[in-house]
C-alpha positions in Angstrom: -0.1 0.1 0.0 1.1 3.4 -0.9 0.4 6.3 1.4 0.1 9.8 1.0 3.1 11.8 1.2 1.6 14.0 4.2 3.9 16.3 6.2 4.3 13.8 9.0 5.3 11.1 6.5 7.8 13.4 4.7 9.8 14.2 7.7 9.8 10.6 8.8 11.2 9.5 5.5 13.7 12.4 6.1 14.9 11.4 9.2 15.3 8.1 7.8 17.2 9.0 4.8 19.6 10.8 6.6 20.5 8.3 9.0 22.0 6.1 6.0 24.3 9.3 5.4 28.1 9.2 5.7 29.4 12.1 8.0 29.8 15.2 6.1 27.6 14.1 3.3 24.4 15.1 4.8 23.7 18.2 2.2 24.4 15.6 -0.8 22.0 13.4 0.8 19.1 15.6 1.4 19.6 16.8 -2.2 18.7 13.2 -3.7 16.4 12.7 -0.9 14.6 16.0 -2.7 14.6 14.6 -5.8 13.2 11.2 -4.7 10.5 12.4 -2.9 9.7 14.9 -5.6 9.6 11.9 -8.1 7.6 9.7 -5.7 4.9 12.7 -5.4 4.3 12.9 -9.0 4.7 9.5 -10.4 4.9 6.6 -7.8 2.0 4.4 -8.2 0.2 1.4 -6.5 3.1 1.2 -3.8 2.4 -2.0 -1.9 0.0 -2.9 -4.5 2.9 -3.2 -7.1 3.9 -6.2 -5.0 0.6 -7.6 -4.6 -0.4 -7.3 -8.1 2.8 -8.9 -9.3 2.8 -11.7 -6.9 -0.9 -12.6 -7.9 0.0 -12.6 -11.3 3.3 -15.0 -10.7 1.1 -17.6 -8.8 -1.0 -18.0 -12.1 2.2 -18.8 -14.3 2.7 -22.7 -15.2 4.7 -24.5 -12.9 7.5 -25.0 -15.5 7.7 -21.0 -15.5 8.2 -20.9 -11.7 10.7 -23.4 -11.9 12.5 -21.7 -14.6 12.7 -18.3 -12.4 13.7 -20.5 -9.4 14.6 -18.2 -6.7 14.1 -15.0 -8.6 10.1 -15.7 -8.8 10.0 -14.3 -4.9 12.3 -11.6 -5.7 10.2 -10.6 -8.9 7.5 -10.1 -6.6 8.8 -8.7 -3.7 11.9 -6.5 -4.9 12.0 -6.5 -8.7 8.7 -5.0 -9.6 9.5 -1.5 -7.8 13.0 -1.0 -9.5 11.8 2.2 -11.6 10.9 3.6 -8.3 14.3 2.9 -6.8 16.6 4.0 -9.6 17.8 6.7 -7.4 18.2 4.7 -3.9 19.4 1.7 -5.6 21.8 2.9 -8.2 22.7 -0.6 -8.8 19.3 -1.4 -10.7 19.6 1.9 -12.7 20.4 -0.5 -16.0 17.3 -2.1 -15.7 14.9 0.6 -16.1 16.9 2.4 -18.8 16.7 2.5 -22.5 19.3 2.6 -25.1 17.5 5.0 -26.6 18.0 7.5 -23.8 21.3 6.6 -22.6 21.7 9.8 -20.3 18.1 9.3 -18.6 17.8 7.4 -15.3 14.4 8.1 -14.6 12.0 7.3 -17.5 8.5 8.9 -16.8 7.0 6.5 -19.5 7.6 3.4 -17.2 4.8 5.2 -14.8 2.9 7.4 -17.0 1.1 5.8 -20.0 2.6 7.3 -22.9 1.3 7.9 -26.5 0.7 4.3 -28.2 3.7 4.4 -30.7 6.1 5.0 -27.8 4.1 2.8 -25.6 5.0 -0.1 -27.9 8.5 0.9 -28.0 8.9 0.5 -24.3 7.2 -2.8 -24.4 9.0 -4.2 -27.1 12.7 -3.0 -25.5 12.1 -4.3 -22.1 10.4 -7.7 -23.4 13.6 -8.2 -25.9 15.8 -7.4 -23.0 14.1 -9.9 -20.5 14.1 -12.7 -23.3 17.8 -11.8 -24.3 19.1 -12.3 -20.7 16.9 -15.3 -20.0 17.8 -17.3 -23.1 21.5 -16.7 -22.0 20.5 -18.3 -18.6 21.2 -15.0 -16.8 17.9 -15.5 -14.9 18.7 -12.6 -12.3 19.0 -10.3 -14.8 16.1 -11.1 -17.1 13.9 -11.1 -13.9 14.9 -7.4 -13.2 14.0 -6.6 -16.8 10.7 -8.6 -16.1 10.2 -6.4 -12.9 10.8 -3.1 -14.8 7.9 -4.4 -17.6 5.7 -5.6 -14.7 6.1 -2.2 -12.9 5.3 -0.3 -16.1 2.2 -2.2 -17.1 0.9 -1.9 -13.4 1.6 1.9 -13.7 -0.2 2.3 -16.9 -3.2 0.4 -15.2 -3.4 2.5 -12.1 -6.5 5.0 -11.7 -3.9 7.5 -10.2 -2.1 7.6 -13.4 -5.0 7.2 -15.9 -6.2 10.6 -16.2 -3.9 12.3 -19.2 -2.4 15.4 -18.2 -3.9 15.6 -14.9 -1.8 13.4 -12.2 -2.5 15.4 -9.4 -6.3 15.5 -9.9 -6.9 19.1 -10.1 -8.9 19.3 -13.3 -10.9 16.0 -11.7 -11.8 18.1 -8.7 -13.6 20.6 -10.8 -15.9 18.1 -12.0 -16.1 16.4 -8.7 -15.7 19.3 -6.0 -14.1 17.9 -2.9 -14.9 18.0 0.6 -13.3 20.6 2.7 -10.6 17.6 3.9 -9.4 17.3 0.5 -10.1 20.8 -0.7 -6.4 21.8 -1.0 -4.8 18.1 -1.3 -3.0 17.0 -4.4 -5.4 13.7 -5.0 -2.5 11.3 -6.5 -1.7 9.9 -3.1 -5.0 9.4 -1.7 -6.4 7.8 -4.9 -3.4 5.3 -5.4 -3.7 4.4 -1.7 -5.6 1.3 -0.5 -5.5 -2.1 0.8 -6.9 -4.9 -1.4 -6.1 -8.8 -2.2 -5.1 -9.9 -6.0 -6.6 -13.5 -6.7 -6.6 -14.7 -10.2 -7.9 -18.0 -9.1 -8.0 -20.5 -12.2 -7.0 -17.9 -14.9 -4.4 -19.1 -17.1 -2.1 -16.5 -18.8 -2.3 -15.9 -22.4 0.1 -16.0 -25.0 0.8 -12.7 -26.9 3.0 -13.8 -29.5 5.6 -16.2 -30.8 8.2 -13.3 -31.7 9.0 -10.0 -29.3 7.3 -7.7 -32.0 4.1 -9.5 -31.9 4.0 -10.1 -28.5 4.6 -6.3 -27.5 2.0 -5.3 -30.1 -0.7 -7.6 -28.4 0.6 -6.5 -25.1 -0.1 -2.7 -26.1 -3.5 -3.8 -26.6 -4.2 -5.6 -23.3 -2.6 -2.8 -21.2 -4.6 -0.4 -23.0 -7.8 -2.1 -21.7 -6.1 -1.9 -18.6 -5.8 1.9 -18.3 -9.3 2.3 -19.7 -10.5 0.1 -16.8 -8.8 1.9 -14.7 -10.1 5.3 -15.7 -13.7 3.8 -14.9 -12.3 3.5 -11.2 -11.3 7.1 -10.6 -14.8 8.6 -9.8 -15.6 5.7 -7.4 -12.1 6.1 -5.8 -12.6 10.0 -5.1 -16.3 9.6 -4.0 -15.1 7.0 -1.6 -12.4 9.2 -0.2 -14.9 12.0 0.0 -17.4 10.1 2.0 -14.3 8.6 4.1 -15.5 5.0 2.4 -12.4 2.8 3.2 -14.1 -0.4 1.8 -15.6 1.4 -1.2 -12.0 2.9 -2.2 -10.5 -0.2 -1.5 -12.8 -2.2 -3.8 -12.2 0.0 -6.6 -8.5 -0.4 -6.4 -9.1 -4.1 -6.4 -11.2 -3.7 -9.5 -8.2 -2.2 -11.3 -5.5 -4.4 -9.5 -7.1 -7.9 -10.8 -6.9 -6.6 -14.3 -3.7 -5.2 -13.8 -2.5 -8.7 -12.4 -3.9 -10.7 -15.4 -2.2 -8.1 -18.2 1.1 -8.9 -15.9 0.5 -12.6 -16.0 0.0 -12.7 -19.8 3.5 -10.8 -20.2 5.5 -12.7 -18.0 4.0 -16.0 -19.4 5.1 -14.7 -23.0 8.4 -13.5 -22.2 9.3 -17.1 -20.6 7.7 -18.7 -23.7 9.9 -16.7 -26.0 12.9 -17.5 -23.9 12.5 -21.1 -24.2 10.8 -21.1 -27.3 7.9 -23.3 -25.7 4.5 -22.6 -27.2 1.2 -24.3 -27.0 -0.3 -25.3 -30.4 -3.8 -23.9 -29.8 -2.3 -20.6 -28.4 -0.1 -20.1 -31.6 -2.9 -20.8 -34.0 -5.2 -18.1 -32.1 -2.3 -15.7 -32.8 -2.6 -16.2 -36.9 -4.3 -13.2 -37.4 -5.0 -9.8 -35.2 -8.5 -8.3 -35.3 -8.1 -4.5 -36.1 -11.7 -3.7 -35.2 -11.1 -4.1 -31.2 -7.6 -1.8 -31.7 -7.9 1.9 -30.7 -6.5 3.8 -33.9 -3.4 6.2 -33.7 -5.9 9.1 -34.0 -6.8 8.4 -30.4 -3.3 8.8 -28.5 -5.0 9.0 -25.1 -7.5 6.3 -25.9 -10.3 8.4 -26.6 -11.3 9.6 -29.9 -10.6 13.3 -30.1 -13.3 15.7 -31.9 -10.5 16.6 -34.4 -11.0 12.9 -35.5 -15.0 13.3 -36.2 -16.3 13.2 -39.4 -19.1 15.2 -40.4 -21.5 13.2 -42.7 -24.0 11.7 -42.4 -23.7 13.2 -39.0 -21.3 14.5 -36.7 -19.5 11.9 -35.1 -16.5 9.2 -34.5 -16.2 5.8 -35.7 -17.8 3.2 -33.7 -17.4 -0.7 -33.5 -20.5 -3.1 -33.7 -23.1 -0.4 -34.6 -23.4 2.7 -36.7 -25.7 5.7 -35.5 -29.0 6.5 -37.3 -28.6 10.4 -37.8 -26.0 10.2 -34.9 -28.5 9.1 -32.2 -29.8 5.4 -32.7 -27.7 2.7 -32.9 -28.3 0.1 -35.4 -26.3 -3.3 -35.6 -24.0 -3.5 -38.6 -25.1 -5.3 -41.7 -23.4 -5.4 -44.9 -24.6 -6.9 -48.4 -21.9 -9.4 -49.8 -21.6 -11.3 -53.0 -22.9 -14.9 -52.4 -23.8 -13.5 -48.7 -20.3 -14.0 -47.8 -20.4 -12.5 -44.1 -24.2 -14.2 -43.5 -27.1 -12.4 -42.1 -26.2 -12.0 -38.5 -25.1 -8.6 -37.3 -21.4 -7.8 -37.5 -19.7 -7.2 -34.4 -16.4 -7.1 -35.7 -16.8 -4.0 -37.8 -16.3 -0.5 -37.5 -19.3 2.4 -38.8 -17.9 5.6 -40.3 -19.0 8.4 -42.2 -17.2 10.7 -44.8 -14.5 11.9 -44.4 -12.8 9.9 -41.8 -9.1 8.5 -41.4 -8.6 5.5 -39.1 -4.7 4.8 -39.0 -3.8 1.5 -37.2 -0.1 0.4 -36.0 1.3 -2.5 -37.8 4.6 -4.4 -36.3 7.1 -5.0 -38.7 7.5 -8.4 -40.0 4.7 -10.1 -38.3 1.9 -9.9 -40.5 1.8 -10.6 -44.3 -1.4 -8.5 -45.2 -4.3 -6.7 -44.3 -8.1 -8.0 -45.3 -10.9 -5.9 -45.1 -14.5 -5.5 -46.5 -15.2 -2.2 -47.5 -19.0 -1.6 -48.1 -22.5 0.6 -47.0 -24.5 -0.2 -44.3 -27.3 -2.7 -45.4 -30.1 -0.4 -44.1 -28.8 3.1 -43.9 -26.5 3.4 -46.6 -28.8 2.3 -49.5 -28.5 5.7 -50.9 -25.0 6.4 -50.1 -21.7 6.8 -52.2 -18.3 6.2 -50.7 -14.7 6.2 -51.8 -12.5 3.4 -49.8 -9.0 3.8 -49.7 -6.2 1.9 -47.7 -2.6 3.7 -47.5 0.4 2.7 -46.0 3.3 4.4 -43.9 5.2 5.8 -46.5 2.0 7.6 -48.1 1.2 5.4 -51.1 -1.9 4.0 -51.7 -2.4 0.5 -51.7 -6.0 -0.1 -52.4 -8.9 2.2 -53.8 -12.5 1.3 -54.4 -15.7 3.3 -54.9 -18.9 1.6 -53.5 -22.5 2.9 -54.0 -25.3 1.9 -51.9 -26.8 -0.7 -54.4 -23.9 -2.5 -54.4 -22.4 -5.3 -52.4 -19.2 -4.6 -50.2 -15.9 -5.0 -51.8 -13.0 -7.4 -50.0 -9.8 -5.7 -50.2 -6.4 -7.3 -49.5 -3.3 -5.5 -49.5 0.5 -6.6 -48.6 2.0 -5.4 -45.2 5.8 -5.8 -45.9 8.0 -3.1 -45.0 4.9 -0.8 -43.2 4.4 0.2 -39.5 1.0 1.4 -40.1 -1.9 1.4 -42.3 -4.6 4.0 -42.9 -8.6 3.1 -43.7 -9.9 6.3 -45.4 -13.3 7.1 -46.3 -14.2 10.3 -48.5 -17.5 11.1 -50.4 -18.1 10.1 -53.7 -21.0 12.6 -54.4 -22.2 15.8 -53.1 -25.1 14.1 -51.3 -23.6 12.4 -48.2 -26.7 12.1 -46.2 -26.7 8.4 -46.5 -22.9 7.6 -46.2 -22.9 5.2 -43.6 -19.7 3.5 -44.2 -18.4 0.3 -43.0 -15.0 -1.5 -42.8 -16.0 -4.9 -42.1 -13.7 -7.6 -40.4 -10.5 -5.8 -40.6 -7.8 -8.4 -40.0 -4.0 -8.2 -40.1 -3.1 -12.0 -41.2 0.0 -14.0 -41.1 1.6 -15.6 -44.0 -0.1 -19.1 -45.0 2.1 -21.7 -44.6 
C-alpha cells in the first residue's frame, strides 16, 4: 500500500534517509532525497500494490515457468517489480530501468505514466526483448530484473492514479467532482493510489501474446490499453469514496483495477518466458494467426479516446463506432453488409467499424509479423442504400495500396493489401458525390493476417 506524502510522512522519510548518510555528506543526501521525494509525489503508483499485483500474477504461471525463475520468482514479486521507483536509491538497478535510445535518462517517466501508443509499443518491445535476451542466455537474475521493470510499467499504466492524461494530481478532476473540505487543497494522486486489497486470479491461465517480441509487444499494448481504460472507470468511484470516508468502497475500486492489471502482467511474464524457451502451446499459436483491427484503438486517439479533431461530419457529426452505426448520430443500429454470395452471413457484424465521410483511421502494424490486411469495404445494408463512398487504404509511406468506390446498391468489396515494410496502415473514407446524407460507411472484419504456410 502506498501512503500519501503527508508532512508527517515526509519528515519520517527524511529522518530515515539521513540516518543512512556518511558523516559530512548530509547536504548531498538531502539533495538526493528531495529529488526522490519529488519523483515519488508525481509518479509513484500502487506502492505496496505493486507487490500484491505482481505476486498475484506470478501465482497464475504454469509450474515450469515458476521453476525456470527459481529463487528469482520471489524476488520478482517482492523487489524487482519496484525497480523503476528505486532508481535513485538503488543505483545498481538503474540499468534495468533505462533504454538505449535514452542513454542519459535514469528516470523514465514513460515507465510510470502511459505514453502515446507508438512510444508505449517501443517501451514494451524494448523491455520484453531485454528480458528474453537475458533469460535465453541463462542469466535468470538479469532477465527477472527486466521483467520487474516491464511489470511495473504495466501496473502503473493500469493504475487509476495514473490514468487521467495531463492531470496526475487531479486538479482538473476536482473541478468536475468538487472535494470535501478535507481534500480541498490536497493533491489527490497519493490518496487515489492508496488502498488495501488482495489479488487472486483464481484459475486464470495466462495468454500467449506472440511468438516474436514484436508480435508480443503489439498484443500486450492492446491488453494494457484495456487496463488503462478500466482504471479510468475507477477514478470517480475512488474519489467519491475518499470524500465519503468510505475506505471499503475505495479499496474495492482499487481492487477492480488491480485484478485486471495482474492478468495483464501474468500474460506478459508468461509470454516472455515462453519466448525465451521457445515453448509454445499449439492452440495458442493458432489463435495468433490474425489480429482483429476492429478491437484496436486507432492512432488518432493517443489518449485512448477519440478526440473531436478525428470526428467526421457526414452523414452526422460523430466518430467511429464498433459493432453499431448511429442513425442520424443518435440511434444505434447493428451493422449489416450486403456481400456477394452472402459471404458475411445475415447476422449483425460485431467485428466491424462504422464511419462517415471524411474519416481516417490509422492503425499500428508491427514490422515483420503480418503478411497482409484483409477488410470488407461497404455501405450499411439498411442505412446506406443511397450512399456513395470512396474507400482507400494507405501505408505508412503514404502510398495508396487499394482504392474502390461503393454505391448504396452495390455489395461490399473485399480488399487485400500487402504489409511488407509497413509500420502502419490508414483506412480512409471520402464522399463519392455531393450528397453525403446516406454515407454510412463500414470497414468490416479488418484483419491483419500472417502468411499461409
